[in-house]
C-alpha positions as CSV (number, residue, x, y, z in Angstrom):
1,M,53.1,41.1,35.7
2,E,56.3,39.1,35.1
3,E,54.6,36.0,36.6
4,T,51.7,36.4,34.2
5,K,54.0,36.7,31.2
6,K,55.7,33.4,32.1
7,V,52.4,31.6,32.5
8,F,51.0,32.8,29.2
9,I,53.9,31.4,27.1
10,T,54.9,28.1,28.6
11,G,52.3,25.8,27.0
12,A,52.4,27.4,23.6
13,V,55.9,26.3,22.7
14,F,55.0,22.7,22.9
15,I,52.2,22.8,20.4
16,A,54.4,22.3,17.3
17,L,56.2,19.4,19.0
18,I,52.8,17.7,19.8
19,A,51.9,17.9,16.2
20,I,55.0,16.0,15.3
21,G,53.8,13.0,17.4
22,F,50.2,13.3,16.4
23,G,51.1,13.1,12.7
24,V,53.3,10.0,13.0
25,Y,50.8,8.2,15.2
26,F,48.2,8.2,12.4
27,L,50.6,8.0,9.5
28,F,52.5,5.0,10.8
29,I,51.1,3.4,13.9
30,H,47.3,3.9,13.8
31,D,45.3,0.7,14.2
32,K,45.1,-0.9,10.7
33,S,41.9,-2.8,11.7
34,E,39.8,0.0,10.2
35,Q,41.3,-0.6,6.7
36,A,39.9,-3.1,4.3
37,P,41.3,-6.7,4.7
38,A,44.5,-7.2,2.8
39,E,43.1,-10.2,0.9
40,E,40.3,-8.0,-0.5
41,I,42.6,-5.4,-1.9
42,G,45.8,-7.2,-2.5
43,E,45.0,-8.6,-5.9
44,K,43.6,-5.3,-7.2
45,K,46.6,-3.3,-6.1
46,L,49.0,-5.8,-7.7
47,A,47.0,-5.6,-10.9
48,E,47.1,-1.8,-10.9
49,A,50.8,-1.6,-10.1
50,P,53.1,-0.9,-13.1
51,L,55.3,-3.9,-13.9
52,E,58.4,-1.8,-13.9
53,E,57.7,-0.6,-10.4
54,P,57.0,-3.7,-8.3
55,L,55.4,-3.2,-4.9
56,K,57.7,-2.9,-2.0
57,E,57.1,-4.0,1.5
58,E,57.0,-1.2,4.1
59,E,60.4,-0.7,5.6
60,A,60.7,-1.1,9.4
61,P,61.8,2.1,11.1
62,E,65.4,2.7,11.7
63,F,65.4,3.4,15.4
64,I,68.0,5.8,16.7
65,D,70.5,3.7,18.6
66,I,71.3,5.9,21.6
67,E,70.6,6.0,25.3
68,L,67.7,8.3,26.3
69,D,69.8,10.4,28.7
70,Q,72.4,10.9,25.9
71,S,69.9,11.8,23.1
72,D,69.8,15.6,23.3
73,D,72.4,16.4,20.7
74,V,71.1,13.9,18.2
75,I,67.5,15.0,18.7
76,R,68.4,18.6,18.5
77,K,70.1,18.2,15.2
78,L,67.3,16.1,13.7
79,I,64.6,18.5,14.7
80,Q,66.5,21.5,13.2
81,E,66.4,19.7,9.9
82,L,62.6,19.7,9.9
83,S,62.2,23.5,9.5
84,S,64.3,26.4,8.1
85,H,62.7,28.8,10.6
86,P,65.5,30.7,12.3
87,E,63.8,30.7,15.7
88,L,63.5,26.9,16.0
89,A,67.0,26.5,17.3
90,A,66.3,28.8,20.2
91,W,63.7,26.3,21.4
92,L,66.1,23.4,21.5
93,V,68.8,24.7,23.9
94,S,67.0,23.0,26.8
95,K,68.3,19.7,28.3
96,D,66.3,16.4,28.5
97,L,64.3,17.3,25.4
98,I,62.4,14.0,25.1
99,R,61.6,13.7,28.8
100,K,60.3,17.3,28.9
101,F,58.3,16.7,25.7
102,V,56.7,13.6,27.1
103,A,56.0,15.2,30.5
104,A,54.5,18.3,28.8
105,V,52.2,16.3,26.6
106,D,51.1,14.3,29.6
107,N,50.2,17.5,31.4
108,I,48.3,18.9,28.5
109,A,46.4,15.7,28.0
110,N,45.3,16.0,31.7
111,G,44.4,19.6,31.3
112,L,47.4,20.8,33.3
113,S,49.9,23.5,32.6
114,P,53.1,22.2,31.1
115,R,55.0,25.1,32.7
116,P,57.3,22.9,34.8
117,Q,58.8,21.4,31.7
118,V,59.6,24.7,30.0
119,D,62.8,26.6,30.7
120,F,63.3,28.3,27.4
121,F,61.7,30.8,25.0
122,S,60.4,34.1,26.3
123,P,58.1,36.4,24.2
124,K,59.2,40.0,23.5
125,G,57.2,42.5,25.5
126,G,54.7,41.9,28.3
127,F,51.0,41.2,28.7
128,K,49.0,44.3,27.7
129,F,45.5,45.4,28.6
130,I,43.4,48.4,27.6
131,E,40.8,50.3,29.7
132,K,37.4,51.3,28.4
133,K,34.9,53.1,30.6
134,G,36.6,51.8,33.8
135,L,36.7,48.2,32.6
136,L,39.8,46.2,31.6
137,Y,40.2,44.2,28.4
138,V,42.9,42.1,26.8
139,N,44.9,44.3,24.4
140,P,44.9,42.5,21.0
141,A,48.5,43.7,20.6
142,S,49.5,41.0,23.2
143,Y,48.6,38.3,20.7
144,S,51.4,39.1,18.3
145,R,53.9,37.9,20.9
146,Y,52.9,34.4,20.0
147,D,53.1,34.7,16.2
148,T,56.4,33.0,16.2
149,V,54.9,29.9,17.7
150,A,52.3,29.6,15.0
151,D,54.9,30.4,12.3
152,I,57.2,27.6,13.5
153,F,54.3,25.2,13.7
154,L,53.4,25.9,10.1
155,S,57.0,25.7,8.9
156,L,57.6,22.1,10.1
157,N,57.9,19.4,7.4
158,S,55.1,17.0,8.3
159,E,56.6,14.0,6.6
160,G,59.9,14.6,8.2
161,C,58.3,15.0,11.6
162,A,56.5,11.7,11.2
163,T,59.7,9.9,10.2
164,L,61.6,11.4,13.2
165,Y,58.9,10.5,15.7
166,R,58.8,7.0,14.4
167,R,62.6,6.6,14.8
168,V,62.6,7.9,18.4
169,E,59.4,6.3,19.6
170,P,61.2,3.7,21.7
171,L,62.9,6.6,23.6
172,I,59.6,8.4,24.0
173,Q,57.9,5.3,25.3
174,E,60.8,4.8,27.7
175,A,60.5,8.3,29.0
176,Y,56.8,7.8,29.4
177,K,57.4,4.6,31.4
178,D,59.8,6.5,33.6
179,L,57.2,9.2,34.2
180,G,55.1,6.6,36.1
181,Y,53.2,4.7,33.3
182,P,54.9,1.3,33.1
183,E,52.1,-0.2,31.1
184,G,50.9,3.0,29.4
185,D,50.8,3.8,25.7
186,F,52.1,7.3,25.1
187,R,50.3,7.5,21.7
188,K,46.9,7.6,23.5
189,T,48.0,10.4,25.7
190,L,49.3,12.3,22.7
191,T,45.8,12.0,21.1
192,R,44.1,13.2,24.2
193,A,46.5,16.2,24.3
194,I,45.5,17.1,20.7
195,V,41.8,16.9,21.6
196,E,42.4,19.1,24.6
197,L,43.8,21.8,22.4
198,L,41.1,21.5,19.8
199,G,38.6,22.3,22.5
200,V,39.9,25.9,22.9
201,P,37.3,28.4,21.6
202,V,38.1,31.1,19.1
203,V,36.8,34.3,20.5
204,E,36.7,37.5,18.4
205,G,36.2,40.9,20.0
206,D,36.8,42.2,23.4
207,I,37.7,39.9,26.3
208,L,36.9,41.4,29.7
209,I,39.4,40.7,32.5
210,E,39.7,41.4,36.2
211,K,42.7,42.5,38.1
212,K,43.8,40.1,40.9
213,V,46.7,40.6,43.3
214,I,49.6,40.2,40.8
215,T,47.8,38.7,37.8
216,Y,44.5,38.9,35.8
217,K,41.6,36.5,35.3
218,I,39.0,36.3,32.6
219,S,35.6,37.6,33.6
220,D,33.6,35.2,31.5
221,P,33.1,32.2,33.7
222,K,33.1,29.7,30.8
223,L,36.5,31.0,29.6
224,E,37.9,31.1,33.1
225,R,36.9,27.5,33.5
226,L,39.2,26.4,30.6
227,S,41.9,24.0,31.7
228,G,45.3,25.3,32.4
229,A,46.6,23.8,29.2
230,Q,43.7,25.3,27.2
231,K,44.3,28.8,28.6
232,H,47.8,28.8,27.3
233,L,46.6,28.3,23.7
234,F,43.6,30.7,24.3
235,R,45.9,33.5,25.2
236,M,47.7,33.3,21.9
237,G,44.7,35.1,20.3
238,P,42.0,34.1,17.8
239,E,44.2,34.2,14.7
240,N,46.9,32.0,16.1
241,I,44.4,29.6,17.6
242,R,42.7,29.3,14.2
243,I,46.0,28.7,12.4
244,I,47.0,25.9,14.8
245,Q,43.7,24.2,15.1
246,E,43.0,24.3,11.3
247,K,46.3,22.5,10.7
248,L,45.5,19.9,13.3
249,R,42.1,19.3,11.8
250,E,43.6,19.2,8.3
251,M,46.0,16.5,9.4
252,A,43.2,14.5,11.0
253,S,41.0,14.8,7.9
254,T,43.8,13.7,5.6
255,L,44.4,10.7,7.7
256,G,40.7,9.7,7.9
257,I,40.0,10.6,11.4
258,P,36.2,11.2,11.8
259,E,35.3,14.7,12.8
260,E,33.1,13.5,15.6
261,Q,36.2,12.1,17.4
262,L,37.6,15.6,17.5
263,Q,34.8,17.2,19.4
């Protein structure tokens, strides 16, 4: 039972951090080729701009000047400034925050459990089930253990998250290179991770489970075939899944990402 509890929580705690990177990618770094050519809109925007407020060139990001392996204290402080939620600090006691974040996102993008990167945060209480007519079902009371994850996700300041990610992107890319992707672009992996999480179904009602040796499995073959990463989010329960996915889709819609790309 203790083993099951650990498996259920590990992926969920990275969802909010993934949203940080997803937001900045499309806010600051997304391919500008889809926008109208500058020469077609430049004169119009200049004409519309108030004379007392001349247009300013976009400022280059002020990258954090620190070695990757020495970045924990700085990153920890900056992330805490993004939310007033009292539980956020408890997530940041781990070491190698950027490396673990990058490795966890890579795992999720590939459908794998991010458990190896998580050594913090444990939900109160254990996994619960109920029995009806000799059959076992997930007890909805288990879902409340993950309410804090959804609450912290919603509490993050999106603009601040985007700015922070932009400032530490060189460190993130360095960690991604060290992970074994010397020519890889972490932003693409980040997008794949988001799509992976959006593929988790929201299921209302009873969920039949079967007892294994020391754990449980979902009886529905389609749900049991969800990837390891998707199962982490699925086990947070329908309400928490809905909260997280709706915010991800809201971000995507605001930034002009076609809905068909999120299927």
